[in-house]
Residue, then its C-alpha position, 0 to 999 in steps of 0.5 A: m487210593k489217592r485222588t488227583q486231577i489232570y488236564l486233557d486236551e479235547t482230542m485225548y478226552k474224546l478218544l478216552e470216551k470212545e475207549s470207555e464205551l467200547e471197553k465198558k470201563t470208566i475213563s479213570e480205570i483206563i487212565r489208571e491201567s495206562i499209568d500202571s502199564h507204563l510204570q511196570a514197563n519202566i520199573d527197572k529203570l526207575l528203581t535203578k535211578a532211585d537207588r543211585v540218588r538214595g545212595l549218594k550220601k547214605d553214610e551221612t546223617y543230617d540234623v534238619d534243624e541245624y541245617i536250617n539254622s545254618l542257612r538263617r544265622d541272621r534270624k531266629v527260625w524257632 
């Protein structure tokens, strides 16, 4: 599990506190469940978009060092 930080306005936080009390869950659990529900509802759309981006240049290979050097021909990178 990864740790992250988010900012919530006062109204949202108070609503989460109430739900936390009613559901006997932590605010973190409620937020994780909400994110999971959102992602599951949109999984097909997300995967379709990812496939389109990944497939743009799938036949090409890149030498990252060469690419960076080509951008900085006037100075030494390494």
